[in-house]
C-alpha positions as CSV (number, residue, x, y, z in Angstrom):
1,M,0.0,0.0,0.1
2,T,1.6,3.7,-1.0
3,W,1.4,6.6,1.4
4,E,-1.1,8.2,-1.1
5,E,-3.7,5.0,-0.3
6,F,-2.6,4.8,3.8
7,L,-3.6,8.3,4.0
8,W,-6.8,8.4,1.9
9,H,-7.9,5.1,4.1
10,L,-6.9,7.4,7.3
11,D,-9.1,10.4,6.5
12,Q,-11.8,8.3,4.9
13,R,-12.7,5.3,6.2
14,L,-10.6,5.4,10.1
15,G,-13.8,3.9,11.8
16,L,-13.6,0.6,9.4
17,Y,-10.2,-0.2,10.8
18,V,-10.4,1.0,14.6
19,G,-14.0,1.3,15.7
20,L,-14.4,4.9,16.9
21,P,-12.4,7.2,14.6
22,R,-10.2,9.7,17.1
23,Y,-7.2,11.3,16.5
24,E,-5.2,9.0,18.9
25,R,-6.0,6.4,16.6
26,A,-4.9,7.9,13.6
27,F,-1.9,9.0,15.2
28,A,-1.1,5.5,15.9
29,A,-2.1,4.2,12.7
30,L,-0.1,6.7,11.0
31,T,2.7,5.9,13.2
32,G,2.6,1.7,13.1
33,F,2.4,2.5,9.0
34,A,5.2,4.3,8.7
35,L,7.5,2.1,11.4
36,A,6.5,-0.4,9.2
37,R,7.9,0.6,6.1
38,G,11.4,1.3,8.0
39,R,12.3,4.3,6.1
40,D,12.6,6.9,9.0
41,E,9.7,9.3,7.2
42,L,8.1,10.0,11.0
43,A,11.4,11.8,11.8
44,A,11.6,13.5,8.8
45,F,7.9,14.5,9.4
46,Q,8.7,15.8,12.8
47,R,11.7,17.9,11.4
48,W,9.7,19.2,8.6
49,L,6.9,20.4,10.6
50,S,8.9,21.8,13.7
51,D,10.6,23.7,11.3
52,R,7.4,25.1,9.7
53,H,6.6,25.9,13.4
54,H,9.9,28.0,14.1
55,G,11.8,25.1,15.5
56,S,9.3,24.0,18.1
57,P,10.1,21.3,20.3
58,L,6.4,19.8,20.5
59,T,6.0,16.4,19.1
60,F,4.1,16.2,15.6
61,S,0.9,15.0,17.2
62,L,0.7,18.4,19.0
63,L,1.8,20.3,15.9
64,V,-0.6,18.6,14.2
65,L,-3.4,20.2,16.9
66,A,-1.5,23.3,17.0
67,E,-2.3,23.8,13.2
68,T,-6.0,22.7,13.7
69,F,-7.0,24.8,16.6
70,G,-4.6,27.5,17.1
71,E,-1.5,27.4,19.4
72,G,-1.8,25.9,22.7
73,A,-3.8,23.1,21.5
74,T,-4.1,19.7,23.1
75,E,-5.5,16.7,23.0
76,D,-8.2,17.9,25.4
77,R,-9.2,20.2,22.7
78,L,-10.6,17.1,21.1
79,A,-14.4,17.4,22.8
80,S,-16.4,16.3,19.9
81,D,-16.3,14.0,16.7
82,T,-16.2,17.2,14.5
83,D,-13.3,18.1,16.2
84,H,-11.5,14.7,15.9
85,R,-12.5,14.5,12.5
86,Q,-10.9,18.0,11.6
87,A,-7.6,17.2,13.4
88,V,-7.6,13.3,11.8
89,S,-8.5,15.5,8.3
90,T,-5.3,18.0,8.9
91,L,-2.4,15.3,9.9
92,C,-3.4,13.6,6.9
93,R,-3.4,16.5,4.6
94,L,-0.4,18.1,6.4
95,F,1.4,14.4,5.6
96,K,0.5,14.7,2.0
97,E,2.0,18.1,2.3
98,F,4.9,16.8,3.4
99,L,5.5,13.8,1.2
100,G,4.8,16.3,-1.3
101,Q,7.5,18.5,-0.7
102,E,10.1,15.6,0.2
103,A,9.4,14.6,-3.6
104,L,10.3,17.7,-4.9
105,T,13.6,18.1,-3.2
106,A,15.0,14.6,-2.6
107,G,13.2,12.1,-5.2
108,P,10.9,9.6,-4.4
109,I,10.3,8.2,-1.2
110,G,12.3,5.3,-0.6
111,P,16.3,3.8,0.3
112,G,18.9,4.9,-1.1
113,L,18.0,8.8,-1.2
114,R,20.7,11.5,-1.1
115,P,22.0,13.2,2.0
116,G,19.2,15.2,3.1
117,G,16.6,13.7,2.0
118,L,14.1,11.7,3.5
119,G,15.2,7.9,4.6
120,R,18.7,6.5,4.7
121,A,21.4,8.4,2.6
122,G,23.3,6.5,0.0
123,P,25.0,2.7,0.4
124,P,26.6,1.4,3.7
125,T,29.8,2.9,4.5
126,H,31.5,-0.6,4.6
127,V,30.5,-3.5,2.5
128,R,32.6,-6.8,3.9
129,T,34.7,-9.0,0.9
130,P,34.1,-12.4,0.4
131,E,37.5,-12.6,2.0
132,E,36.6,-10.9,5.4
133,R,33.7,-13.3,5.6
134,A,35.3,-16.4,5.1
135,S,38.5,-14.9,7.8
136,E,35.5,-14.7,10.1
137,G,35.4,-18.6,10.2
138,P,32.1,-20.7,10.3
139,H,28.9,-19.8,11.9
140,P,27.4,-22.0,14.7
141,M,24.4,-23.6,14.1
142,P,21.7,-24.0,16.4
143,R,20.4,-27.1,17.1
144,L,16.9,-27.1,15.0
145,M,15.3,-30.1,16.8
146,P,16.5,-30.5,20.1
147,W,13.5,-32.9,20.8
148,R,15.2,-35.8,18.8
149,R,15.9,-38.9,20.6
150,A,19.6,-40.4,20.9
151,D,18.6,-43.0,18.0
152,Q,17.5,-40.3,15.6
153,D,21.0,-38.5,16.0
154,E,22.9,-41.9,15.1
155,Q,21.0,-42.2,11.8
156,H,21.5,-38.9,10.7
157,G,25.1,-38.8,11.2
158,V,25.1,-36.6,14.2
159,P,28.2,-37.7,16.8
160,P,26.9,-37.9,20.3
161,G,26.8,-34.7,22.5
162,A,27.0,-32.7,19.4
163,D,24.0,-30.8,21.2
164,G,25.2,-27.2,20.4
């Protein structure tokens, strides 16, 4: 699923997935989706939103509420279903805006982006050569079937006492 699809579902069909559509549930779903992707989008979104609010140290969940209801807004401000709906829509709108700006400045979102863009920048600093891997020696293999009986070990050519 792409970010565009996910954000549409989050904005339009949140209740279908999480029951009562609440801002904190949308925030949790967004966080889970981003972490499952493993591309550091949340950290970049936090920086982007903080910069938008003149370097504010608040988390992006509170900065979204500030954009929705004004500076100083907290989750206590979410008193009605309409308030939650507005906050979820603002969260989705801001994340879409963030993704659009990142795509313009850093290319498509994904691994291998250039430094300063979203995600991990460039290849790993050191790739082990085959010689380096060979010099490490064999890796011990854990015994995969600890429930086997001694007569099965003999049948499979495992020497006595080689339980690992």
